[in-house]
N, C-alpha and C positions, 0 to 999 in steps of 0.2 A: 562869235564862233570860238571853240576852244583853241588856245594859242598853240596846241601840239597836233593840230589837224595837218600834219605833213604827209604827203603822198609822193612815194618813189615810183617812177615810171621807168621801167627797163625796156627799151626798145631801140633796135638799130635804126629805125626810121624815126622822123620827127612825129610827135603826137597829132592825131588829127586836130586841127584848129576848132572845129565845133565843139569836140569833147573838152578842149583846154578852156574854152570860153565858159561852158557849163560848169566846170570844176571850180574856176576862179570866182564865178558867182556864188557858188555855195561855200565859199571860204577856204578852200584847200590851198595850201602852200605847195606847189608842185616842184619836184627836182627831177629833171630828165638825166637818165643815164644810158649811154649808147652801148656799153660793154659791162660785163660782170664785174670787171676790175673797178670800174668807176663807181658801181653800185656798192661795192665793198667799202670803198674809201668814203663814200657819202653816208653809209649806215654806221661807220666807225665814228663819224663827227657827230651825228644826230640821230636820235631814235625816229623810226618811222612806223606809226601804227599800223599802216596799210601800204602795200606795194602791188603794182601791177605789172605783169610781164606780157609784153606782146611777142608771141612766138611768130616766126617766119619760116625758117627752113633749119631748125637746129639739129645739129649732130648729136650722136649719143654722147661724145665727149662734152659738149657744151651744155647739155642736159645734166650730166654728172657734176659739172661745175656749178650750175644752178642749184642743183640739189645741196651741195656742200654749203652754199650761200643761205639757202633757206633753212637748213638745219642749225646754222650758226645763230639764227635771229629767231628764236621761238616765240619772242615777244610781238612779232609782227604778223598780220594776216595778209595772205598772199592770194591774188586773183590772176587769172590767166586770161588773154585774149588770143584767139587763133583761128585760123581758116579750118572749117569743119572736117577737112581731109586729115589735117595733122593729128587729130585725136585718135585716129586709127593706128598711128606709129607706136609700138611698144615702148620705146624709150620716153616718148612724150607722154603717153598713157600713164606710165609708172610714176613719173615725178609729179603730174597733176593730180592723179588719184590720191597719191600718198601724202602730199604736203600743201596742197591748195584747197583753200576753202569753197571756191567756186571758179568757174570759167565760163567765158562768153564766146560764141562762135561768130565769125564775121558773115555778112555785114554787120557792122557793130550798131547797136542801139544805145546811143549815148546816155539818153534818160535812164534807160534800165540800168546800165552799168552804174551811173552816179547813184541810184537808189541802192544798189548791191554794195557799193563802197561805203555808203552811210552806215549799213548794217555791219560790215566788216569792221569799221571804226568803233562802232559800239561794242562788238565782241572783244576787240584789242583793248579798250578801256576796262571792261569786265574781267578779262583774264589778267591785266595788270594788277588788279587788286585781289586776286585769288590764285595767282601763280604758285603752285605748290613749292617750288624752290625758295620762295621768299617766306615760308612759314617761320614765324619767330619762335625762338626757343628750341630749334632743332639743328643739331648739326651731325655730320657724318664723320666717323672716324678717319682722320687723315691717313692712317697708316694702311688704309685699304686700297689705295692707289686708284681710285676711281677717277675717270674723266669728269669735267664739270657737267656734261649731259648725264652721265651715269649717276652723279650726285643729285641732280634735279629729279631723277626718276625714283631715287631711294627716298627723297624728301616728298615726293607725291605719294609714295606708298605709306609714309608715315603720317601723312596729313589725314588720310582716310583709310586706316588699316584693313578695313573689311570691305572696301569698295571692290566691285568687279574690275578685272583688268580692263574691259571695255570702257569703263567710266574713266579709269586712270588714263588710258590712251587717248580718249577724246580730249581731256583736259591738257594733255601734253601735245595736241594736234599731231599724233602719229596714228598709225594703224596698230590693231591689237597684235598681229604678227610681228611687226616691228618692235613692240614692246617686250614680247615674248623672247625675242632674239637679244635684246638689251639684257634681260633679266638673267638669260643663260651665262651671259659674260659676267655679269655682276656677281651672280652665285659662284662662278668659278673663282673670282678675284677674292671674295670673302670666305671662301670655303664653307658654304651652307647650301642646302638644297631645297629651301622654302622660304616664302616670305615671313613665316614666323621666325625661322632661325635668322633671317637677315635683320628683322626688328630686334631680336635678342642680342645679337652679337655685334652689330655694326651701327646701329643708330642709338644716340645717347641724348637723354633730356638734360637740360641744365637743371640745377637744383630748385629753381623757382618754378619749374614745370614738372612736377612728379608724374611718373607713369602710374596710372590707375588701372585696376582689373578690367574695366571697361575699355581701356584704350589699346589693350593687348590684341593682337590680331588672331583670328583663326587661322591654324596652320593650313595653308593651301599653296598650291604650286604658283 
């Protein structure tokens, strides 16, 4: 099994023993975090390709804290396990729909969840190799004052200048509406009104990777 097959389980309660047993048989290295703060420290120490959150009775505030954690770890794939009734709560719907690759309702089918975790791990490995923020030969002007997430978005736009926003959003694991909101902020910071303007003014190629006419994006919002 891959040495980085680490799984973070965020749950206030102990993980079901039958699930733990199946995960260990499949070669997962499991770290359990009972609170978001513990999860943050664990993820700061080691990368986790896949994370599972067991929802119980989360408040809007705890969902907001969870959202901040998920957004800070775009390299991880997130799955949720929750009672069916919880998915009807707006603050739970929002974070799960926006940031989680999948969710499972209880009673939990451990074998099905294990298969989903395997697929999520494959996605994490794939995204690790194609994450636009790691595109070689590309850098964003430091004077733009962009946040790390905004720089990642700019790098994604440069990686495929003519890709539809829906495709860019999928690669960044956010919704298209969230991406558009980020772009509004980015355009304001760098004083442009379009992707073409952003490309021309704020993204520079190093000399060994010259810009060609084919790489220039069509001017689009």
